[in-house]
C-alpha positions as CSV (number, residue, x, y, z in Angstrom):
1,X,79.0,25.5,-41.9
2,X,75.9,23.5,-41.5
3,X,74.0,23.2,-38.3
4,X,74.2,19.8,-36.6
5,X,70.8,18.0,-36.7
6,X,69.2,18.0,-33.2
7,X,68.8,14.5,-31.7
8,X,65.2,13.3,-31.5
9,X,63.9,12.9,-28.0
10,X,63.6,9.3,-26.9
11,X,60.0,8.1,-26.7
12,X,58.9,7.7,-23.1
13,X,57.7,4.3,-21.8
14,X,54.4,4.8,-20.1
15,X,53.4,2.8,-17.0
16,X,49.8,2.2,-16.0
17,X,48.7,1.7,-12.4
18,X,45.1,0.4,-12.2
19,X,42.7,0.0,-9.2
20,X,40.7,-2.0,-8.5
21,X,42.3,-5.2,-9.7
22,X,38.9,-7.0,-9.9
23,X,35.5,-5.8,-11.2
24,X,32.4,-7.8,-10.5
25,X,29.7,-8.5,-13.0
26,X,26.8,-7.4,-10.8
27,X,25.0,-4.8,-12.9
28,X,26.3,-2.0,-10.7
29,X,28.7,0.7,-12.1
30,X,32.3,0.5,-11.1
31,X,34.9,3.3,-11.1
32,X,38.3,2.3,-12.6
33,X,41.2,4.5,-11.5
34,X,44.2,4.6,-13.9
35,X,47.4,6.5,-13.2
36,X,49.8,7.0,-16.1
37,X,53.5,7.8,-15.5
38,X,56.6,8.2,-17.5
39,X,59.5,7.2,-15.2
40,X,58.1,8.4,-11.9
41,X,56.4,11.5,-13.3
42,X,52.7,11.7,-13.9
43,X,51.6,12.4,-17.5
44,X,48.8,14.8,-18.3
45,X,46.3,14.5,-21.3
46,X,46.9,10.9,-22.1
47,X,43.9,9.0,-23.5
48,X,43.1,5.8,-21.7
49,X,40.9,3.1,-23.2
50,X,38.9,0.4,-21.2
51,X,37.5,-2.5,-23.2
52,X,35.7,-5.7,-22.0
53,X,32.7,-7.7,-23.3
54,X,30.0,-5.0,-23.9
55,X,32.3,-2.2,-22.5
56,X,34.1,0.5,-24.5
57,X,35.0,3.6,-22.4
58,X,37.7,6.3,-22.6
59,X,39.0,9.2,-20.6
60,X,42.0,11.6,-20.4
61,X,44.4,11.9,-17.5
62,X,44.5,15.1,-15.4
63,X,47.5,17.0,-14.2
64,X,48.2,14.2,-11.6
65,X,48.3,11.6,-14.4
66,X,45.0,10.1,-13.1
67,X,41.7,9.3,-14.8
68,X,38.6,7.7,-13.3
69,X,36.5,5.8,-15.8
70,X,33.1,4.5,-14.9
71,X,32.0,1.2,-16.4
72,X,29.1,-1.2,-16.0
73,X,30.2,-4.7,-16.8
74,X,27.4,-6.9,-18.0
75,X,29.3,-10.0,-19.1
76,X,32.2,-11.9,-17.6
77,X,35.5,-11.8,-19.5
78,X,38.8,-10.1,-19.8
79,X,39.0,-6.3,-19.3
80,X,41.8,-4.5,-21.1
81,X,43.1,-1.1,-20.1
82,X,45.5,0.5,-22.6
83,X,46.9,3.7,-24.0
84,X,46.2,3.8,-27.7
85,X,48.9,5.4,-29.8
């Protein structure tokens, strides 16, 4: 009798909560705080990427699902915060 194949776990949908919502182009460094959760549970060890004109920064979440990434924005534009797969 053959063993039944085990079902694959469903991939978790990750949610990002980012503060602050606005970063000024003033030549001063800003700290971007990102919390990553799956459902309502924080996720540890997730790589977070921040990109904007002249900005490329990454960090990994801690046990609380949070990472703080320091950026110094020099040009106005759209900032993207993502979890690369």
